[in-house]
C-alpha positions as CSV (number, residue, x, y, z in Angstrom):
1,M,-164.0,1.0,-30.0
2,P,-167.7,-0.1,-30.2
3,L,-168.8,-0.9,-33.7
4,F,-172.0,-2.4,-35.1
5,F,-170.3,-5.8,-35.5
6,D,-168.8,-5.7,-32.0
7,P,-170.1,-8.9,-30.2
8,A,-170.9,-6.8,-27.1
9,Y,-173.1,-4.5,-29.2
10,M,-174.8,-7.4,-31.0
11,L,-175.5,-9.0,-27.6
12,A,-176.9,-5.8,-26.3
13,V,-179.4,-5.3,-29.1
14,A,-180.0,-9.0,-29.8
15,P,-183.5,-9.0,-28.3
16,A,-184.6,-6.2,-30.6
17,I,-183.0,-7.9,-33.7
18,L,-184.7,-11.2,-33.0
19,L,-188.0,-9.3,-32.5
20,A,-187.5,-7.4,-35.7
21,L,-186.8,-10.6,-37.7
22,W,-189.9,-12.2,-36.3
23,A,-192.0,-9.1,-37.0
24,Q,-190.8,-8.9,-40.6
25,W,-191.6,-12.5,-41.2
26,R,-195.0,-12.1,-39.5
27,V,-195.8,-9.0,-41.7
28,K,-194.9,-10.8,-44.9
29,S,-196.8,-13.9,-43.9
30,A,-199.9,-12.0,-42.8
31,F,-199.8,-9.8,-45.9
32,A,-199.5,-12.8,-48.2
33,A,-202.5,-14.5,-46.5
34,A,-204.7,-11.3,-46.5
35,S,-203.7,-10.6,-50.2
36,R,-205.7,-13.7,-51.1
37,E,-208.8,-12.3,-49.5
38,P,-210.8,-10.1,-51.9
39,A,-212.0,-6.5,-51.1
40,P,-214.6,-4.4,-52.8
41,L,-212.1,-1.5,-53.5
42,T,-208.5,-1.2,-54.5
43,G,-206.0,0.1,-51.9
44,A,-205.9,3.5,-53.7
45,A,-209.7,3.7,-53.9
46,A,-210.1,2.8,-50.2
47,A,-207.6,5.4,-49.2
48,R,-209.3,8.0,-51.4
49,H,-212.7,7.2,-49.8
50,I,-211.3,7.5,-46.3
51,L,-209.6,10.8,-47.0
52,D,-212.5,12.4,-48.8
53,S,-215.0,11.3,-46.1
54,A,-212.8,13.1,-43.5
55,G,-212.5,16.2,-45.7
56,A,-208.8,15.6,-46.5
57,T,-209.5,16.1,-50.2
58,D,-206.2,18.0,-50.8
59,V,-204.1,14.8,-50.1
60,E,-202.9,13.2,-53.3
61,I,-202.4,9.5,-53.8
62,E,-199.8,8.1,-56.1
63,P,-198.2,4.7,-56.9
64,I,-194.6,3.9,-56.2
65,P,-192.4,0.9,-57.2
66,G,-191.4,-1.5,-54.5
67,T,-193.0,-3.7,-51.9
68,L,-194.5,-2.7,-48.5
69,N,-192.8,0.7,-48.8
70,D,-196.0,2.6,-48.5
71,H,-195.9,6.0,-46.7
72,Y,-197.4,9.4,-46.2
73,D,-195.4,12.5,-47.0
74,P,-196.6,15.3,-44.7
75,Q,-194.5,17.9,-46.5
76,K,-196.0,17.3,-49.9
77,K,-199.4,16.0,-48.7
78,V,-199.0,12.9,-50.8
79,L,-199.9,9.3,-49.9
80,R,-197.6,6.9,-51.8
81,L,-198.7,3.3,-52.1
82,S,-196.6,0.4,-53.4
83,E,-197.4,-1.7,-56.4
84,G,-199.0,-4.5,-54.4
85,V,-201.3,-2.0,-52.6
86,Y,-202.3,0.8,-55.0
87,G,-204.2,-1.3,-57.5
88,S,-204.9,-4.4,-55.6
89,R,-208.4,-5.4,-54.5
90,S,-207.5,-7.4,-51.4
91,L,-207.9,-7.0,-47.6
92,A,-204.2,-6.7,-47.3
93,A,-204.1,-3.8,-49.7
94,V,-207.0,-1.8,-48.2
95,G,-205.6,-2.4,-44.7
96,I,-202.2,-1.0,-45.6
97,A,-203.7,1.9,-47.6
98,A,-206.1,2.7,-44.7
99,H,-203.2,2.8,-42.3
100,E,-201.3,5.4,-44.4
101,A,-204.6,7.3,-44.9
102,G,-204.7,7.3,-41.1
103,H,-201.4,9.2,-41.1
104,A,-202.8,11.8,-43.5
105,L,-205.8,12.2,-41.2
106,Q,-203.5,12.7,-38.2
107,D,-201.7,15.4,-40.1
108,A,-205.0,17.1,-41.3
109,Q,-206.3,17.0,-37.7
110,S,-203.0,18.3,-36.1
111,F,-202.6,15.1,-34.0
112,S,-200.1,16.3,-31.4
113,L,-197.8,13.3,-31.5
114,M,-197.8,13.4,-35.3
115,T,-196.7,17.1,-35.1
116,I,-193.9,16.2,-32.7
117,R,-192.8,13.3,-35.0
118,N,-192.7,15.5,-38.1
119,A,-190.6,18.1,-36.2
120,A,-188.2,15.5,-34.9
121,V,-187.6,13.5,-38.1
122,N,-184.8,15.7,-39.4
123,F,-183.0,15.8,-36.0
124,A,-183.4,12.0,-35.8
125,N,-181.8,11.6,-39.2
126,V,-178.8,13.7,-38.1
127,G,-178.5,11.9,-34.8
128,S,-178.5,8.4,-36.3
129,G,-175.5,9.3,-38.5
130,L,-173.6,12.2,-37.2
131,G,-174.2,11.4,-33.6
132,L,-172.6,8.0,-33.8
133,Y,-169.6,9.4,-35.7
134,M,-169.1,12.0,-33.1
135,F,-169.3,9.4,-30.4
136,M,-166.7,7.2,-32.0
137,F,-164.4,10.2,-32.8
138,G,-164.8,11.2,-29.2
139,L,-163.5,7.9,-28.1
140,M,-160.6,8.0,-30.6
141,L,-159.6,11.4,-29.4
142,A,-160.2,10.6,-25.7
143,S,-162.7,13.4,-25.6
144,R,-165.5,12.5,-23.3
145,P,-167.5,15.8,-24.0
146,L,-167.5,15.0,-27.8
147,A,-168.5,11.4,-27.1
148,W,-171.4,12.5,-24.9
149,L,-172.4,15.1,-27.5
150,G,-172.6,12.2,-30.0
151,I,-174.8,10.2,-27.6
152,A,-177.0,13.2,-27.0
153,L,-177.6,13.6,-30.8
154,F,-178.3,9.9,-31.1
155,A,-180.9,10.3,-28.3
156,G,-182.8,12.3,-30.8
157,T,-183.3,9.1,-32.9
158,V,-184.5,7.3,-29.8
159,L,-187.0,10.2,-29.0
160,F,-188.3,9.9,-32.6
161,Q,-188.8,6.2,-32.3
162,V,-190.5,6.5,-28.9
163,V,-192.9,9.2,-30.4
164,N,-193.3,7.3,-33.6
165,L,-194.6,4.1,-32.0
166,P,-197.9,5.5,-30.6
167,V,-198.3,7.5,-33.9
168,E,-198.2,4.2,-35.9
169,I,-200.6,2.5,-33.5
170,D,-203.0,5.4,-33.6
171,A,-202.9,5.3,-37.5
172,S,-203.8,1.6,-37.4
173,N,-206.6,2.2,-35.0
174,R,-208.0,4.9,-37.2
175,A,-207.7,2.6,-40.2
176,K,-209.6,-0.2,-38.6
177,A,-212.4,2.1,-37.5
178,Q,-212.7,3.8,-40.9
179,L,-212.7,0.6,-42.8
180,V,-215.7,-0.7,-40.8
181,S,-217.6,2.6,-40.4
182,L,-217.4,3.4,-44.2
183,G,-218.4,-0.1,-45.1
184,I,-215.2,-0.8,-47.0
185,V,-214.6,-4.0,-45.1
186,P,-217.4,-5.9,-43.3
187,A,-216.7,-6.4,-39.6
188,A,-216.7,-10.2,-40.1
189,E,-213.7,-9.9,-42.4
190,M,-211.7,-7.5,-40.3
191,P,-209.6,-10.2,-38.5
192,A,-207.4,-10.5,-41.7
193,V,-206.9,-6.8,-41.8
194,N,-206.2,-6.7,-38.0
195,T,-203.6,-9.4,-38.4
196,V,-201.7,-7.4,-41.0
197,L,-201.8,-4.1,-39.1
198,N,-200.9,-5.8,-35.8
199,A,-198.0,-7.5,-37.3
200,A,-196.7,-4.2,-38.8
201,A,-197.0,-2.6,-35.3
202,W,-194.5,-5.1,-34.0
203,T,-191.9,-3.8,-36.5
204,Y,-192.2,-0.4,-34.9
205,V,-191.9,-1.9,-31.4
206,A,-188.7,-3.7,-32.5
207,A,-187.2,-0.5,-34.0
208,T,-188.0,1.4,-30.8
209,L,-186.5,-1.3,-28.6
210,Q,-183.3,-1.4,-30.7
211,S,-182.8,2.3,-30.6
212,I,-183.2,2.3,-26.8
213,L,-180.9,-0.7,-26.3
214,A,-178.3,0.9,-28.6
215,L,-178.4,4.2,-26.6
216,L,-178.0,2.3,-23.3
217,Y,-175.1,0.4,-24.8
218,Y,-173.3,3.5,-25.9
219,A,-173.9,5.3,-22.6
220,S,-172.7,2.3,-20.6
221,Y,-169.6,2.1,-22.9
222,L,-168.6,5.6,-21.6
223,T,-169.4,4.9,-18.0
224,G,-168.3,1.3,-17.8
225,G,-165.1,-0.6,-17.9
226,D,-164.7,-0.6,-21.7
227,G,-164.7,3.1,-21.8
228,D,-162.0,3.3,-19.2
229,S,-159.6,1.4,-21.4
230,D,-160.0,4.0,-24.1
231,R,-159.5,6.9,-21.7
232,S,-156.4,5.5,-20.1
């Protein structure tokens, strides 16, 4: 029975795990460095300026506790910024805030991939949990159809990650362009912002890679030698 602590599973997803660890370290390192670089606006003010300039005046901005858990809620049209971003006047803060504002602009402008991502998120949440349980119960009950159904549900998570990656990259590209065009960050100071956003992009690459490798592992478990032992 393949479990998350199964050595074969860990070996299969090891490249993604190593990439994720490196990316998380890089994000924290880049954010800490850029946090020491001053900016003319707070993260919240920068996001508000970007949103208002694009006509997205209906999007609210609110602070939330935590660190680097900033996100945009497309259902409630609310951009939530963490404590170190909302009120901070640093290049790190305005970079992260602008990235999240980029998501709000995607939503306001009906960016096609953003629309697909929003539609797929609930299915992905079901697939990441229920799909794996169905897969394992299928193996326990020697029911290949149930196991394959579980894999099909988990594939929804993979689809979400694959779609989410270009959405995140596009949001960062929008953020970089808006910060310069609106004069929030001078072009000469953008390298610090770019380092933060580029490092964050690698976390999404790692998440996408891990979901793909996990899907391949589960599929190969059914079709390979390990699955035969469960079915005999």
